[in-house]
C-alpha positions as CSV (number, residue, x, y, z in Angstrom):
1,X,-17.7,-5.9,17.9
2,X,-15.0,-7.6,19.9
3,X,-12.7,-5.3,22.0
4,X,-9.7,-5.6,23.6
5,X,-9.6,-4.6,27.4
6,X,-7.9,-1.8,28.7
7,X,-7.6,-0.4,25.1
8,X,-9.2,2.5,23.2
9,X,-11.7,1.9,20.7
10,X,-10.4,-0.2,17.9
11,X,-8.8,1.5,14.8
12,X,-8.8,-1.1,12.3
13,X,-11.7,-3.6,11.6
14,X,-12.6,-5.4,8.4
15,X,-16.2,-6.7,8.3
16,X,-17.3,-9.6,6.1
17,X,-20.9,-10.0,5.4
18,X,-22.0,-12.6,2.7
19,X,-20.0,-13.0,-0.3
20,X,-20.3,-9.9,-2.4
21,X,-21.2,-7.5,0.4
22,X,-19.3,-4.3,0.9
23,X,-16.2,-4.7,2.9
24,X,-15.3,-1.8,5.1
25,X,-11.5,-1.2,6.3
26,X,-11.1,1.0,9.4
27,X,-7.8,2.4,10.2
28,X,-6.3,5.0,12.4
29,X,-3.1,4.9,14.3
30,X,-3.2,1.1,15.6
31,X,0.1,-0.7,15.2
32,X,0.0,-3.3,12.8
33,X,0.2,-6.4,15.2
34,X,-3.2,-5.0,16.9
35,X,-5.3,-5.8,13.4
36,X,-8.3,-7.7,14.1
37,X,-10.8,-9.0,11.5
38,X,-14.4,-9.5,12.6
39,X,-16.9,-11.6,10.5
40,X,-20.7,-11.2,10.9
41,X,-21.0,-14.8,9.9
42,X,-20.8,-17.7,12.7
43,X,-17.4,-19.3,13.5
44,X,-15.5,-16.4,13.2
45,X,-11.5,-16.7,13.4
46,X,-9.8,-13.5,14.9
47,X,-6.6,-12.5,13.0
48,X,-5.1,-10.3,16.0
49,X,-1.8,-10.9,17.4
50,X,-2.0,-10.0,21.1
51,X,-0.7,-6.9,22.4
52,X,-0.1,-5.2,25.5
53,X,1.0,-1.7,24.4
54,X,-1.3,1.3,24.8
55,X,-2.7,2.8,21.4
56,X,-1.0,6.2,21.0
57,X,-2.3,9.0,18.7
58,X,0.1,10.4,16.2
59,X,0.1,14.5,16.5
60,X,-1.5,16.2,13.4
61,X,-0.4,19.7,12.6
62,X,-2.0,19.7,9.2
63,X,-1.8,17.8,5.8
64,X,1.2,19.8,4.6
65,X,3.3,18.7,7.6
66,X,1.9,15.0,7.6
67,X,4.6,12.1,6.8
68,X,3.8,12.1,2.9
69,X,4.0,15.7,2.3
70,X,7.3,16.4,3.5
71,X,10.6,14.9,2.3
72,X,11.2,11.4,3.2
73,X,13.0,10.8,6.6
74,X,14.4,7.5,5.6
75,X,17.2,7.3,2.8
76,X,16.6,5.8,-0.6
77,X,17.5,2.0,-1.2
78,X,21.3,1.7,-2.2
79,X,20.4,-0.3,-5.1
80,X,23.7,-0.8,-6.3
81,X,25.2,-2.5,-3.0
82,X,24.1,-6.1,-3.5
83,X,26.7,-9.0,-2.8
84,X,25.6,-11.1,-5.7
85,X,25.7,-8.8,-8.9
86,X,26.0,-11.7,-11.5
87,X,22.4,-12.7,-11.3
88,X,19.5,-10.4,-11.3
89,X,15.9,-10.1,-10.3
90,X,13.8,-8.4,-12.7
91,X,10.0,-6.9,-11.9
92,X,7.4,-5.9,-14.3
93,X,5.0,-3.3,-13.8
94,X,1.7,-5.4,-13.9
95,X,-2.0,-4.5,-13.4
96,X,-3.1,-1.3,-11.9
97,X,-0.8,1.1,-10.0
98,X,-1.1,-0.1,-6.6
99,X,-1.1,-3.7,-7.6
100,X,2.2,-3.1,-9.7
101,X,4.0,-1.2,-6.5
102,X,2.8,-3.8,-4.0
103,X,4.3,-6.6,-6.4
104,X,7.4,-4.6,-6.6
105,X,7.7,-3.9,-2.9
106,X,7.3,-7.5,-2.0
107,X,9.6,-8.6,-4.6
108,X,12.3,-6.3,-3.9
109,X,12.3,-7.3,0.0
110,X,12.9,-11.0,-1.5
111,X,15.8,-9.8,-3.6
112,X,17.5,-7.8,-0.9
113,X,17.0,-10.6,1.6
114,X,19.0,-12.8,-1.1
115,X,21.6,-9.8,-1.4
116,X,20.6,-9.9,-5.4
117,X,20.4,-6.9,-7.2
118,X,17.3,-6.1,-9.1
119,X,15.7,-4.0,-11.7
120,X,12.1,-2.8,-12.9
121,X,10.9,-3.1,-16.6
122,X,7.6,-1.9,-17.8
123,X,7.3,-5.0,-20.2
124,X,3.8,-6.7,-20.9
125,X,1.7,-7.9,-23.9
126,X,2.6,-4.6,-25.9
127,X,6.2,-4.3,-24.7
128,X,5.1,-2.0,-22.0
129,X,2.9,-2.3,-18.9
130,X,-1.0,-1.7,-19.5
131,X,-0.5,1.4,-17.6
132,X,2.1,3.0,-20.1
133,X,0.5,1.8,-23.2
134,X,-1.2,4.0,-25.5
135,X,-2.7,3.4,-28.9
136,X,-2.0,5.7,-31.7
137,X,-2.0,8.7,-32.0
138,X,-1.2,9.1,-28.3
139,X,2.5,8.1,-27.5
140,X,3.2,5.3,-25.0
141,X,4.6,6.5,-21.7
142,X,7.9,4.6,-21.2
143,X,9.1,4.8,-18.3
144,X,5.8,5.1,-16.6
145,X,6.7,4.7,-12.9
146,X,9.4,7.5,-13.2
147,X,6.9,10.3,-14.1
148,X,5.6,9.8,-10.4
149,X,8.3,8.1,-8.5
150,X,12.2,8.4,-8.1
151,X,13.7,5.6,-10.0
152,X,13.4,2.1,-8.4
153,X,16.0,-0.5,-8.7
154,X,19.1,-0.5,-10.9
155,X,18.9,1.3,-14.4
156,X,18.1,-1.2,-17.1
157,X,21.2,0.4,-18.8
158,X,23.7,-0.3,-15.9
159,X,26.7,-2.6,-16.7
160,X,25.2,-5.2,-13.9
161,X,21.8,-5.7,-15.6
162,X,23.5,-5.7,-18.9
163,X,25.9,-8.1,-18.0
164,X,23.3,-10.6,-16.1
165,X,20.9,-10.4,-19.1
166,X,24.0,-11.5,-21.5
167,X,24.8,-14.3,-19.2
168,X,21.0,-15.3,-19.3
169,X,20.9,-15.0,-15.4
170,X,18.0,-12.7,-14.9
171,X,15.2,-14.2,-13.0
172,X,11.5,-12.9,-12.8
173,X,9.3,-14.1,-10.2
174,X,5.7,-14.1,-10.7
175,X,3.3,-12.9,-7.7
176,X,2.6,-16.5,-6.9
177,X,6.2,-17.2,-6.3
178,X,6.8,-14.1,-4.3
179,X,3.9,-15.1,-1.9
180,X,5.3,-18.7,-1.7
181,X,8.8,-17.4,-0.9
182,X,7.3,-15.4,2.2
183,X,4.5,-17.9,3.4
184,X,5.2,-21.0,1.9
185,X,1.9,-23.4,1.6
186,X,0.2,-21.0,3.6
187,X,0.6,-18.3,1.0
188,X,-3.0,-17.8,-0.1
189,X,-6.2,-16.5,1.9
190,X,-6.3,-14.8,5.4
191,X,-4.3,-16.2,8.3
192,X,-5.3,-17.0,11.9
193,X,-4.3,-14.8,14.7
194,X,-1.6,-17.4,15.7
195,X,-0.1,-17.9,12.3
196,X,3.6,-17.4,12.8
197,X,4.2,-15.9,9.5
198,X,2.1,-12.7,9.5
199,X,4.4,-11.3,12.2
200,X,7.5,-13.2,12.1
201,X,10.9,-11.3,12.5
202,X,12.9,-10.7,9.2
203,X,16.3,-9.7,8.2
204,X,17.7,-7.4,5.4
205,X,21.4,-7.6,6.0
206,X,22.6,-5.2,3.3
207,X,20.1,-2.7,4.7
208,X,21.5,-3.5,8.4
209,X,18.0,-4.5,9.2
210,X,17.7,-7.1,11.7
211,X,14.8,-9.1,13.7
212,X,12.4,-6.5,12.2
213,X,8.6,-7.7,12.5
214,X,7.4,-8.6,9.1
215,X,4.8,-5.9,8.7
216,X,7.2,-3.1,10.2
217,X,9.7,-4.2,7.6
218,X,7.3,-3.7,4.7
219,X,6.1,-0.3,5.9
220,X,10.1,0.6,6.3
221,X,11.1,-0.7,2.9
222,X,8.1,1.1,1.3
223,X,9.2,4.5,2.5
224,X,12.8,3.9,1.1
225,X,11.7,2.3,-2.1
226,X,8.5,4.0,-3.3
227,X,9.4,7.8,-3.1
228,X,7.1,10.2,-4.7
229,X,8.8,12.9,-6.9
230,X,8.8,16.2,-5.0
231,X,7.1,18.1,-7.7
232,X,4.2,15.5,-7.7
233,X,4.1,15.5,-3.6
234,X,4.0,19.4,-3.7
235,X,1.1,19.4,-6.2
236,X,-0.9,16.8,-4.4
237,X,-0.4,18.1,-0.7
238,X,-1.1,21.6,-1.8
239,X,-4.6,20.4,-3.4
240,X,-5.4,18.6,-0.2
241,X,-4.1,21.8,1.7
242,X,-7.1,23.6,-0.3
243,X,-9.5,21.2,1.2
244,X,-8.9,22.8,4.6
245,X,-7.1,19.6,6.1
246,X,-5.5,21.4,9.0
247,X,-7.1,19.5,11.6
248,X,-7.8,15.7,12.1
249,X,-10.0,14.2,9.7
250,X,-11.9,11.3,8.3
251,X,-10.9,9.7,4.8
252,X,-13.3,7.3,2.9
253,X,-12.3,5.4,-0.2
254,X,-15.3,4.6,-2.4
255,X,-14.6,1.8,-4.8
256,X,-16.4,1.6,-7.9
257,X,-15.9,0.7,-11.7
258,X,-13.9,-2.4,-12.8
259,X,-14.4,-4.4,-9.5
260,X,-17.9,-4.7,-10.2
261,X,-16.9,-7.6,-12.5
262,X,-15.4,-9.4,-9.6
263,X,-17.8,-8.4,-6.9
264,X,-21.2,-7.0,-6.2
265,X,-20.3,-3.7,-5.0
266,X,-22.5,-1.8,-2.4
267,X,-24.1,1.0,-4.1
268,X,-25.5,2.6,-0.9
269,X,-23.3,5.1,1.1
270,X,-25.1,4.0,4.3
271,X,-22.4,1.7,5.5
272,X,-19.8,4.3,4.9
273,X,-22.2,6.8,6.8
274,X,-22.7,4.2,9.8
275,X,-19.0,3.6,10.1
276,X,-18.4,7.2,10.1
277,X,-20.8,8.0,12.9
278,X,-18.9,5.2,15.1
279,X,-15.6,6.9,14.3
280,X,-17.0,10.4,15.1
281,X,-18.0,9.3,18.6
282,X,-14.8,7.0,19.3
283,X,-12.1,9.2,18.1
284,X,-13.4,13.0,17.4
285,X,-15.4,13.6,20.9
286,X,-18.9,13.4,19.2
287,X,-17.8,16.4,16.8
288,X,-18.0,15.8,12.9
289,X,-14.6,16.4,11.6
290,X,-14.0,17.3,7.7
291,X,-14.3,14.2,5.7
292,X,-12.4,13.5,2.6
293,X,-13.9,11.3,0.0
294,X,-11.6,9.4,-2.4
295,X,-13.6,7.7,-5.4
296,X,-11.5,4.9,-6.6
297,X,-12.5,3.9,-10.4
298,X,-11.1,2.2,-13.3
299,X,-9.2,4.4,-15.5
300,X,-9.1,3.9,-19.1
301,X,-5.8,3.8,-20.9
302,X,-6.2,7.3,-22.4
303,X,-6.4,8.9,-18.8
304,X,-2.9,10.0,-17.6
305,X,-1.3,12.6,-15.5
306,X,-4.6,14.1,-14.5
307,X,-5.7,10.9,-12.9
308,X,-2.5,9.5,-11.5
309,X,-1.8,12.9,-9.9
310,X,-5.3,12.8,-8.3
311,X,-4.7,9.2,-7.3
312,X,-1.4,10.3,-5.4
313,X,-3.4,12.8,-3.8
314,X,-6.1,10.2,-2.6
315,X,-3.3,8.1,-1.5
316,X,-1.7,10.6,0.8
317,X,-5.2,11.8,2.2
318,X,-6.0,8.0,3.1
319,X,-2.6,7.6,4.4
320,X,-2.7,10.9,6.7
321,X,-6.4,10.6,7.9
322,X,-6.9,10.1,11.4
323,X,-9.6,7.8,10.6
324,X,-9.9,5.7,7.3
325,X,-13.0,3.9,5.7
326,X,-12.4,1.9,2.6
327,X,-13.3,-1.4,0.9
328,X,-11.1,-4.4,1.0
329,X,-11.7,-5.6,-2.6
330,X,-8.9,-3.4,-3.8
331,X,-5.1,-3.3,-3.7
332,X,-5.5,0.3,-2.8
333,X,-6.6,-0.4,0.7
334,X,-3.6,-2.7,1.3
335,X,-1.4,-0.3,-0.3
336,X,-2.6,2.7,2.1
337,X,-2.2,0.3,5.1
338,X,1.5,0.2,4.5
339,X,1.6,4.0,3.9
340,X,0.2,4.6,7.2
341,X,2.2,5.3,10.3
342,X,4.2,2.7,12.2
343,X,2.1,3.1,15.2
């Protein structure tokens, strides 16, 4: 494993084997620009941006005092403060929960950079998102996201949204367009370490954010955009506190279910155990800490609050852990990465 000189043991590593092998994602508190991807095959390309600062451990005073278990430090987005309100961006709720939220996160950054208002709608093949759709006799859940998060974007009933809709000036970009806007022709696949797009500086004028590093900006906007409802947050963090997470701990994200269709998933826990043993030596002075295991699986349409409450609990645990081990074949890993500390 490649190491930076004069650095603490690496906090974030993505291991690639052959196609279909288990991909492990290891995070602690390393800054985003220190990310390095190592491939077991030959001709490895590093994706690390050179850094000179020392890695600093974030203090941990127990799960109920961690960032995602307390009231947000940042204010919410002022959604009605947009210069061009005669046109509108619209974002649907597509795919699984973290896929939908990641889509909304990147899309809303684009909208705010253009100083354009936006709103979120739960549309889809059945008129609502797959997350919200229920077959009779169950009732469809609409709106869905507002069961778990504070409202995102302008209300659909607002005058600005209605006027834009009447004038036919509502634009709904798809994910490929959002990616192309950010990365251009380099919008697909992994980027090399010297790719300027990954860590370019960006502005959001109406939030008074200037020359902010790209990954920092996503982490910041996420905290102001995706705000877990206080009652959901309290429930999730109380459940975690019952697990005794009052000291630094390891979190594992074990993927199963639907992704087996796309990838041959590793059925053995041995790779997780191997990486945990490394973490214990490098970050816990050889003493085994508490290990929180999040079992990520595919949910049926009939599963609702119990499962999403559990999922929020797992997201908070993975975002708060001193050391995280997870699979990279899921949007969950990318989403948790943005939830984790700035540094």
